[in-house]
Structures are given as structure tokens and as C-alpha cells.
C-alpha positions, 0 to 999 in steps of 0.5 A: 499500500503507498502511504496516505500523505506525503505533505512535507515535514521536517524529515523531507525538509532536512532531506534537501538541505545539502546535495546528496551527490556531493556526498557520494563525492566526498565519501568516494574521494576518501577511500580513493585516496586512502586506497590510492586509486588509479587517476584514470579509474577515478575519472570514470567513476566519479561521472554517471554513464548516462543520465536520461530525463523524460517529460510525458503526457498522462491522462488523468480520470477527470480528462485533464492532460498532466505532464510528468518529469521521470529520471533513469541514471545509469552510473557504471556497468563494468561488472553487469546490467544497470540495476537500481530502483524506482521511486515516487516522490514529490522531491525527487530531481536528478541530483538524488537520483544521481546519487542513488545510482552511484551507491547502486554501483558500490552496493552491488560490487560490495555483495559480489553480484554481477551488476551495475548501479542505476536508479530511477524515479518520477518527481510527483506525490502518488497519494495524490492520484487514484490507482487507475492514474498510477497505473497510467502513469507507470505505463506511460513512463515505462513506455517513454524510457523504451530501450534504456531499460531491458532484462541483460541492460537496465533492470528496475525494482521498487524502492520509496512508494513503489511496489510489486504492482508497480513493478507488474504494470511496468513488466506488462508495458515492457512486454507489450513492447517486445515482439510476440515471440521474445516476450517470455525471454524478458520476465527479468526486465524487473524485479520485485514483481508479484509472485504469480508474475515471476517475483520470488519469494522472499524479495518483499522482506529482502532489505529488511531481512539483510539489515537484520542478518547484519545486525546479528553479526554486529552483535555476535562480533561485540558480544552484544545480546540483542535479546536485551536490546532496545532500539529506535526506527526511523521509517515504518514502510516496507523495510522499517516494519519488516525489520521490526517484525524480525527484530522482535523474535530476538527479544529486542525491544522497540521503544521509539518509531518515527515516520513522515506523520511524527514521532512516538515513544513508549519506554516500556516497549512497542509491540511491532505486530500491533503497530504494523497492523495499526498501520495496515488500517490507518496508513500511518502511526499517527495516533497510535494508542499505545505509545505517546507523541514526541518531537523530532529531536526528542525522537533522536535523542532517545536512549537506546542501544541501536538506532535504524534509519529507514526512511529518506536521506540526509537525517543524521547531520552535523546538527542532529548527530551529537543528539544520539545517544546509542552504541549502533547506527545501522543504516537501513535507508540509502544516504541517511548520514552526511560525511560531517555527521560520520566524523561526529559519530566516529569521534563519539565512538558510535559504530555506523554499519553503511547503507551500501553494506547494511540494506544491500539485501534488497539488490541480493535477493533481486538478483536471485529473482533475476537469475530464477526468471533467466533459468526459468526456476522458482526457489523456495524461501529457505534457500532464498534466506540461506543464500541471502545470508551467505552473500551479505555476511560475506560482505559484512566481513569483506568491510570489516576486515577492510576496516582493520587493514586500513585503520579506517571507519566502515563506510571508507572500508565499504567503499575500498571493497567496492573500489577494489573490485571495479579496479580489477575489472578495469585493469583487466579489460582496458578502456575502449578503443 
């Protein structure tokens, strides 16, 4: 289900204060300097390969025509086809999509899967449109992209305010554009599809499941008991809600939660299953009776062991980082911490598991779905979860060992892992011509 409202709030306003792509460049340069990355490879990876902007008309239910702006940025495909989500949000712009595409490149490289990085989006508020209008917007955008996407070239997936239904419409539109005898060779043009349309079991919970696998490994490395842990979470959509449901199995206590409508606190603990059911019925956490409303700053200052940002970008900044009172930040969102905040958290000895590692479960299981479609196979949930666990923990260990070897923070270490893999490919293949 899409959210009931996307009116601007403090979360959204904070999101756009800084250029996301500037953050990417700073993080990239720090890692490249530390590992002494070749200047020629730096030049290539510092730029996106392709940036597609399409303006397309859609007829509304009342007969009006509206013009929408959509984006698809393809950052790098040295390791394989471009791969990345598609978001529907009023704050979508080329800078944001450019940053998210670059992060996808690093994420795939860290996870050791044969994908490059891309991202897409349409600048609009989906809550203001009917389901029929959303379908027409999605189909018209897919048509406008044309052969800029493809099952062996660029594979979209769900992201903010998009879901398996959106992917089903994209799939159907793309297949309708193919010659009849080619259509069923193209089912893997998108991932995150409904199961009946070629999706994979476990894809809907993949990002949240990966976050919890990472937290489990961190706890093991630090002899930390998750059974007595307290945590706060920002964002209660698909990822955030899945994380809380999975953390409940460990006995960890959710004490504060924030979404686009505000924040709630209950120091005795919030029942994730009860809150999930409330959100299903009411569209947001607003008005949940078993916790008291608090403001944004009080939420951030809530004392807990773990903070899981699972909302939008640039939430932890130089202004908000000093408020945090916890041991670990596990980044389920993309880009929730800016470079200045990273410095502060590092000085305060607050551990940060970076987004390009922590939330990579989604792209890993997207890869599994892509493989299943190519092979005309269907895997059981146990197999999907087992393969996800192996992939993401191997990635965790590579980043952990690199942080130790280079005596650096985990975000920089994650970038180094990604850049080393890309460097090898460019050294082996060379540059055409």
C-alpha cells in the first residue's frame, strides 16, 4: 500500500538541505585517496554513464492532461547490467537519482553480484492520484524509457512509494513493446514483481532481512545480547516494519518510532506486530494509542542501543548527530548520514554500518529473482534466505577486515571494497578503444 500522505514535514525538509551527490563524491574521494586509486579509474567512476530525463503526458481520470518528469540515471555497468530501484516522490530530482545510482554501483560490488548501478524516479506525490492514474503514469513512463531499460541492460525494482504492483505494470508494458516471440524471454526486465508474475519469495522482506542479518553479525562480533537490546527506528514502510518484526524474534525492544506523520515513544516497548496492524488500518503511525507522541529532536535523543534509519536521506547531520545516544547506527535507508555527521559519530565511538552494506539485501535477492527468471526456476524461501545470509555476511566480513587493514571507518572501508573490485575489472579489460 502507498502512504496516505506525503505532505512536507521536517524529515523531508532536512532531506533536501544538502546535495546528496556531493556526499557521494566526498565519500568516494576519501576512500580513493586512502587506497591510492588510479587517477584514470577515478575519472571514470566519478561520472555517471548516462542520465535520461523524460517528460511525458498522462490523461487523468477527469480527462485533464498532466505532464510528468521522470529520471533514469545509469552510473556504471562494468560489473554487469545496470540495476536499481524506481521511486515516486515529490522531492525526486536529478541530484538525488544520480547519488542513488552511484550507491547502487558500490552496493553491487560489495555484495559480489554481477550488476552495475542505476536509479530512477518520477517527481510527483503518488498519494494524490487514483490507482488507475498511477497505472497510466507507470505505463507511460515505462514506454517513455523504451530501450533504456532491458533484462540484460538495465533492470528496475521497487523503491520509495513503489511496490510489486508498480513492477507488474512496468513488466506488462515492457513485454507489450516486445515482438510476441521474445516476450517470455524478458520476464527479468524488472525485479520485485508479484510471485505470480515471476517474482521471488523473500523479495518483499529482503532488505529488512538483510539489515537484521547484519545486526546479528555485529552483535556476535561485539558479544552484544540482542535479547536485552533497545532500539529506535525511523521509517515504518516495508523495510522498517519488516525489521521490527524480525527483531522481535530476538526479544529486542522497540521503544521509539518515527514516520512522515510524527514520532512515538514508549519506554516499556512497542509491540511491532500491533503497530504494523495499526498502520495497515490507518495508513501511518499517527494516533497509535499505545505510545505517546514526541517531537523529532526528542526522538533522535532517545537513549537506546541501536538506531535504524529506514526513511529518507540526510537525517543524521552535523546538527543532529550530537543528539544520538546509542551504540550502533544500522543504515537501512540510503544516505541517511552525511559526511560531517560521520566524523562526529566516529569521534563519539558510535558504530555505523553503512547503507551500501547494511541495506544490500534488496539488491541481492533481486539478483536471485533475476537468476530464477533467466533459468525458469523457482526457489523455496529457505534457499533464498540461506543464500542471502551467505552473501551479505561475506560482504560484512570483507568490509570489517578492510576497516581493520586500513584503520578506517566502515563506510570508507565499504567504498574501498567496492573500488578494489571495480579497479580489477578495469585493469583486466582496459579502456576502449
